[in-house]
ZAFITOR-142645 format. One record per residue (C-alpha): residue in three letters; x, z, y; residue number from 1. Coordinates in nm, 4 decimals. Layout:
N
<node type="ALA" u="X" w="Z" v="Y" seq="NUM"/>
...
***
This chain:
173
<node type="UNK" u="-4.3310" w="-0.5719" v="-12.5722" seq="1"/>
<node type="UNK" u="-4.3798" w="-0.9485" v="-12.5574" seq="2"/>
<node type="UNK" u="-4.2559" w="-1.1382" v="-12.2547" seq="3"/>
<node type="UNK" u="-4.5169" w="-1.3399" v="-12.0699" seq="4"/>
<node type="UNK" u="-4.4281" w="-1.7003" v="-11.9938" seq="5"/>
<node type="UNK" u="-4.6258" w="-1.8974" v="-11.7391" seq="6"/>
<node type="UNK" u="-4.6217" w="-2.2767" v="-11.7598" seq="7"/>
<node type="UNK" u="-4.7194" w="-2.4871" v="-11.4581" seq="8"/>
<node type="UNK" u="-4.7369" w="-2.8517" v="-11.3563" seq="9"/>
<node type="UNK" u="-4.8049" w="-2.8730" v="-10.9855" seq="10"/>
<node type="UNK" u="-4.7109" w="-3.2296" v="-10.9003" seq="11"/>
<node type="UNK" u="-4.6576" w="-3.5704" v="-11.0575" seq="12"/>
<node type="UNK" u="-4.6057" w="-3.9374" v="-10.9829" seq="13"/>
<node type="UNK" u="-4.8091" w="-4.2326" v="-11.1046" seq="14"/>
<node type="UNK" u="-4.6717" w="-4.5742" v="-11.2015" seq="15"/>
<node type="UNK" u="-4.8858" w="-4.8847" v="-11.2565" seq="16"/>
<node type="UNK" u="-4.7190" w="-5.1677" v="-11.4487" seq="17"/>
<node type="UNK" u="-4.3829" w="-5.0044" v="-11.3779" seq="18"/>
<node type="UNK" u="-4.4303" w="-4.9754" v="-10.9991" seq="19"/>
<node type="UNK" u="-4.4071" w="-4.6297" v="-10.8418" seq="20"/>
<node type="UNK" u="-4.7116" w="-4.5163" v="-10.6455" seq="21"/>
<node type="UNK" u="-4.5386" w="-4.2173" v="-10.4901" seq="22"/>
<node type="UNK" u="-4.7627" w="-4.0742" v="-10.2171" seq="23"/>
<node type="UNK" u="-5.0590" w="-4.3040" v="-10.2888" seq="24"/>
<node type="UNK" u="-5.2578" w="-4.1095" v="-10.5491" seq="25"/>
<node type="UNK" u="-5.4256" w="-3.7838" v="-10.4473" seq="26"/>
<node type="UNK" u="-5.5516" w="-3.6992" v="-10.7918" seq="27"/>
<node type="UNK" u="-5.5436" w="-3.8361" v="-11.1449" seq="28"/>
<node type="UNK" u="-5.7701" w="-3.7194" v="-11.4251" seq="29"/>
<node type="UNK" u="-5.6313" w="-3.8250" v="-11.7608" seq="30"/>
<node type="UNK" u="-5.8725" w="-3.9066" v="-12.0438" seq="31"/>
<node type="UNK" u="-5.9938" w="-3.6566" v="-12.2983" seq="32"/>
<node type="UNK" u="-5.9378" w="-3.7457" v="-12.6621" seq="33"/>
<node type="UNK" u="-6.2713" w="-3.6414" v="-12.8060" seq="34"/>
<node type="UNK" u="-6.3225" w="-3.6517" v="-13.1805" seq="35"/>
<node type="UNK" u="-6.6640" w="-3.7848" v="-13.2794" seq="36"/>
<node type="UNK" u="-6.8203" w="-3.5571" v="-13.5386" seq="37"/>
<node type="UNK" u="-7.0766" w="-3.6606" v="-13.8012" seq="38"/>
<node type="UNK" u="-7.3208" w="-3.4078" v="-13.9406" seq="39"/>
<node type="UNK" u="-7.3390" w="-3.3507" v="-14.3146" seq="40"/>
<node type="UNK" u="-7.6303" w="-3.1813" v="-14.4877" seq="41"/>
<node type="UNK" u="-7.7536" w="-3.1965" v="-14.8440" seq="42"/>
<node type="UNK" u="-8.0016" w="-3.0344" v="-15.0773" seq="43"/>
<node type="UNK" u="-7.8805" w="-2.7001" v="-15.2026" seq="44"/>
<node type="UNK" u="-7.6558" w="-2.6375" v="-14.9024" seq="45"/>
<node type="UNK" u="-7.7578" w="-2.3441" v="-14.6854" seq="46"/>
<node type="UNK" u="-7.5886" w="-2.4818" v="-14.3786" seq="47"/>
<node type="UNK" u="-7.4930" w="-2.7995" v="-14.2016" seq="48"/>
<node type="UNK" u="-7.1347" w="-2.9128" v="-14.1495" seq="49"/>
<node type="UNK" u="-6.9580" w="-3.1536" v="-13.9208" seq="50"/>
<node type="UNK" u="-6.6649" w="-3.3761" v="-14.0115" seq="51"/>
<node type="UNK" u="-6.4500" w="-3.6095" v="-13.7988" seq="52"/>
<node type="UNK" u="-6.5699" w="-3.9703" v="-13.7968" seq="53"/>
<node type="UNK" u="-6.3647" w="-4.1321" v="-13.5189" seq="54"/>
<node type="UNK" u="-6.2616" w="-4.1030" v="-13.1554" seq="55"/>
<node type="UNK" u="-6.4992" w="-4.1414" v="-12.8614" seq="56"/>
<node type="UNK" u="-6.4286" w="-4.3850" v="-12.5761" seq="57"/>
<node type="UNK" u="-6.1809" w="-4.2645" v="-12.3154" seq="58"/>
<node type="UNK" u="-6.1712" w="-4.2922" v="-11.9382" seq="59"/>
<node type="UNK" u="-5.9164" w="-4.2012" v="-11.6697" seq="60"/>
<node type="UNK" u="-5.9915" w="-4.1515" v="-11.3007" seq="61"/>
<node type="UNK" u="-5.7624" w="-4.2136" v="-11.0045" seq="62"/>
<node type="UNK" u="-5.8354" w="-4.0955" v="-10.6520" seq="63"/>
<node type="UNK" u="-5.6423" w="-4.2993" v="-10.3939" seq="64"/>
<node type="UNK" u="-5.5693" w="-4.1684" v="-10.0449" seq="65"/>
<node type="UNK" u="-5.6107" w="-4.5113" v="-9.8839" seq="66"/>
<node type="UNK" u="-5.6799" w="-4.8748" v="-9.9684" seq="67"/>
<node type="UNK" u="-5.3657" w="-5.0370" v="-10.1107" seq="68"/>
<node type="UNK" u="-5.3999" w="-5.4117" v="-10.1607" seq="69"/>
<node type="UNK" u="-5.1161" w="-5.4274" v="-10.4169" seq="70"/>
<node type="UNK" u="-5.3075" w="-5.1836" v="-10.6396" seq="71"/>
<node type="UNK" u="-5.6576" w="-5.3100" v="-10.5649" seq="72"/>
<node type="UNK" u="-5.5718" w="-5.6620" v="-10.6846" seq="73"/>
<node type="UNK" u="-5.4892" w="-5.5119" v="-11.0264" seq="74"/>
<node type="UNK" u="-5.8009" w="-5.2953" v="-11.0218" seq="75"/>
<node type="UNK" u="-6.0234" w="-5.5904" v="-10.9299" seq="76"/>
<node type="UNK" u="-5.9542" w="-5.7725" v="-11.2587" seq="77"/>
<node type="UNK" u="-6.1444" w="-5.6029" v="-11.5469" seq="78"/>
<node type="UNK" u="-6.0141" w="-5.8646" v="-11.7938" seq="79"/>
<node type="UNK" u="-5.6456" w="-5.7690" v="-11.7629" seq="80"/>
<node type="UNK" u="-5.5102" w="-5.4445" v="-11.9025" seq="81"/>
<node type="UNK" u="-5.2814" w="-5.2317" v="-11.6896" seq="82"/>
<node type="UNK" u="-5.0146" w="-4.9916" v="-11.8050" seq="83"/>
<node type="UNK" u="-5.0172" w="-4.6555" v="-11.6296" seq="84"/>
<node type="UNK" u="-4.7589" w="-4.3834" v="-11.6581" seq="85"/>
<node type="UNK" u="-4.7940" w="-4.0360" v="-11.5132" seq="86"/>
<node type="UNK" u="-4.4741" w="-3.8313" v="-11.4907" seq="87"/>
<node type="UNK" u="-4.4672" w="-3.4615" v="-11.4126" seq="88"/>
<node type="UNK" u="-4.2376" w="-3.1622" v="-11.4452" seq="89"/>
<node type="UNK" u="-4.3510" w="-2.8695" v="-11.6601" seq="90"/>
<node type="UNK" u="-4.2037" w="-2.5508" v="-11.5208" seq="91"/>
<node type="UNK" u="-4.1770" w="-2.2275" v="-11.7192" seq="92"/>
<node type="UNK" u="-4.1619" w="-1.8958" v="-11.5349" seq="93"/>
<node type="UNK" u="-4.0628" w="-1.5563" v="-11.6695" seq="94"/>
<node type="UNK" u="-3.9448" w="-1.2232" v="-11.5297" seq="95"/>
<node type="UNK" u="-3.6456" w="-1.3821" v="-11.3614" seq="96"/>
<node type="UNK" u="-3.8378" w="-1.6675" v="-11.1964" seq="97"/>
<node type="UNK" u="-3.8243" w="-2.0272" v="-11.3162" seq="98"/>
<node type="UNK" u="-3.6445" w="-2.0382" v="-11.6512" seq="99"/>
<node type="UNK" u="-3.7002" w="-2.4009" v="-11.7570" seq="100"/>
<node type="UNK" u="-3.8163" w="-2.7459" v="-11.6401" seq="101"/>
<node type="UNK" u="-3.9028" w="-3.0249" v="-11.8832" seq="102"/>
<node type="UNK" u="-4.0599" w="-3.3686" v="-11.8342" seq="103"/>
<node type="UNK" u="-4.4227" w="-3.4396" v="-11.9164" seq="104"/>
<node type="UNK" u="-4.5097" w="-3.8071" v="-11.9526" seq="105"/>
<node type="UNK" u="-4.8524" w="-3.9580" v="-12.0169" seq="106"/>
<node type="UNK" u="-4.8829" w="-4.3272" v="-12.1011" seq="107"/>
<node type="UNK" u="-5.2133" w="-4.5137" v="-12.0675" seq="108"/>
<node type="UNK" u="-5.3193" w="-4.8720" v="-12.1270" seq="109"/>
<node type="UNK" u="-5.6602" w="-4.9984" v="-12.0298" seq="110"/>
<node type="UNK" u="-5.8706" w="-5.2004" v="-11.7918" seq="111"/>
<node type="UNK" u="-6.0081" w="-5.0772" v="-11.4632" seq="112"/>
<node type="UNK" u="-6.3881" w="-5.0860" v="-11.4545" seq="113"/>
<node type="UNK" u="-6.4738" w="-4.9512" v="-11.1114" seq="114"/>
<node type="UNK" u="-6.3650" w="-5.1181" v="-10.7878" seq="115"/>
<node type="UNK" u="-6.3829" w="-4.9040" v="-10.4732" seq="116"/>
<node type="UNK" u="-6.4427" w="-5.0377" v="-10.1268" seq="117"/>
<node type="UNK" u="-6.3672" w="-4.6949" v="-9.9813" seq="118"/>
<node type="UNK" u="-6.5498" w="-4.4310" v="-9.7844" seq="119"/>
<node type="UNK" u="-6.4989" w="-4.4311" v="-9.4106" seq="120"/>
<node type="UNK" u="-6.5388" w="-4.1275" v="-9.1852" seq="121"/>
<node type="UNK" u="-6.4144" w="-4.0743" v="-8.8307" seq="122"/>
<node type="UNK" u="-6.0778" w="-3.8942" v="-8.8160" seq="123"/>
<node type="UNK" u="-6.0547" w="-3.8754" v="-9.1964" seq="124"/>
<node type="UNK" u="-5.8416" w="-4.0840" v="-9.4256" seq="125"/>
<node type="UNK" u="-6.0191" w="-4.3387" v="-9.6440" seq="126"/>
<node type="UNK" u="-6.0646" w="-4.2229" v="-10.0013" seq="127"/>
<node type="UNK" u="-6.1222" w="-4.4545" v="-10.2935" seq="128"/>
<node type="UNK" u="-6.1704" w="-4.3753" v="-10.6602" seq="129"/>
<node type="UNK" u="-6.1134" w="-4.6025" v="-10.9580" seq="130"/>
<node type="UNK" u="-6.1845" w="-4.5536" v="-11.3253" seq="131"/>
<node type="UNK" u="-6.0010" w="-4.7034" v="-11.6172" seq="132"/>
<node type="UNK" u="-6.1394" w="-4.7671" v="-11.9645" seq="133"/>
<node type="UNK" u="-5.8468" w="-4.6460" v="-12.1785" seq="134"/>
<node type="UNK" u="-5.7588" w="-4.8079" v="-12.5114" seq="135"/>
<node type="UNK" u="-5.4193" w="-4.6424" v="-12.5580" seq="136"/>
<node type="UNK" u="-5.2805" w="-4.3026" v="-12.4648" seq="137"/>
<node type="UNK" u="-4.9690" w="-4.1060" v="-12.5465" seq="138"/>
<node type="UNK" u="-4.8529" w="-3.7643" v="-12.4287" seq="139"/>
<node type="UNK" u="-4.4908" w="-3.6494" v="-12.4494" seq="140"/>
<node type="UNK" u="-4.3614" w="-3.3072" v="-12.3488" seq="141"/>
<node type="UNK" u="-3.9837" w="-3.2709" v="-12.3284" seq="142"/>
<node type="UNK" u="-3.9458" w="-3.5908" v="-12.5332" seq="143"/>
<node type="UNK" u="-4.1694" w="-3.4597" v="-12.8132" seq="144"/>
<node type="UNK" u="-4.4634" w="-3.6837" v="-12.9005" seq="145"/>
<node type="UNK" u="-4.7642" w="-3.4513" v="-12.8842" seq="146"/>
<node type="UNK" u="-5.0374" w="-3.7134" v="-12.9287" seq="147"/>
<node type="UNK" u="-5.0643" w="-4.0912" v="-12.9545" seq="148"/>
<node type="UNK" u="-5.3886" w="-4.2843" v="-12.9929" seq="149"/>
<node type="UNK" u="-5.4356" w="-4.6605" v="-12.9948" seq="150"/>
<node type="UNK" u="-5.7942" w="-4.7733" v="-13.0526" seq="151"/>
<node type="UNK" u="-5.6992" w="-5.1381" v="-13.1025" seq="152"/>
<node type="UNK" u="-5.4204" w="-5.0712" v="-13.3556" seq="153"/>
<node type="UNK" u="-5.5825" w="-4.7834" v="-13.5496" seq="154"/>
<node type="UNK" u="-5.3060" w="-4.5415" v="-13.4544" seq="155"/>
<node type="UNK" u="-5.3706" w="-4.1695" v="-13.4263" seq="156"/>
<node type="UNK" u="-5.0640" w="-3.9458" v="-13.4340" seq="157"/>
<node type="UNK" u="-5.0272" w="-3.5749" v="-13.3694" seq="158"/>
<node type="UNK" u="-4.6755" w="-3.4332" v="-13.3411" seq="159"/>
<node type="UNK" u="-4.5425" w="-3.7728" v="-13.4537" seq="160"/>
<node type="UNK" u="-4.7388" w="-3.7681" v="-13.7829" seq="161"/>
<node type="UNK" u="-4.9657" w="-4.0677" v="-13.8496" seq="162"/>
<node type="UNK" u="-5.2993" w="-3.9050" v="-13.9337" seq="163"/>
<node type="UNK" u="-5.4511" w="-4.2400" v="-14.0330" seq="164"/>
<node type="UNK" u="-5.1745" w="-4.3547" v="-14.2715" seq="165"/>
<node type="UNK" u="-5.3755" w="-4.2971" v="-14.5912" seq="166"/>
<node type="UNK" u="-5.6930" w="-4.4371" v="-14.4356" seq="167"/>
<node type="UNK" u="-5.5126" w="-4.7573" v="-14.3311" seq="168"/>
<node type="UNK" u="-5.3623" w="-4.7904" v="-14.6771" seq="169"/>
<node type="UNK" u="-5.7029" w="-4.7374" v="-14.8401" seq="170"/>
<node type="UNK" u="-5.8675" w="-5.0129" v="-14.6351" seq="171"/>
<node type="UNK" u="-5.5766" w="-5.2534" v="-14.6845" seq="172"/>
<node type="UNK" u="-5.4434" w="-5.2576" v="-14.3327" seq="173"/>
***
């Protein structure tokens, strides 16, 4: 009988340009790497197919639990990229309880494109949400590079393997 393992990440910390934002971010939604598919059909084929043709634009969302001037000054400038790092702990549970903990690190680079002025409500904390147009992302689990994508450098790696190496060689760059 196979043992069931449950993996959970229940908390994390966010860093912007190397500065810890411990306790300032309520929620962070990392971007989705969505492959753009192009349809292929031709005479004589009974069906249609789809093949990868690139990566769609990416966006991350941050929900702040108050207005923080040190962060908002970075968010207010859409012409300057920011580096964001999200660090969490991936816990594995089995029959005996927690059996392992490994780091999960997401790296993002991009420019913020939504500036919040906040929502005010009596007896409630101010909430503000920002979005970031992401040009670079990387995900590492226990030091293993799961995915890396850089739109400006034509980098797309899965499990450390450059999936665009032949393409870049074919186009001369």
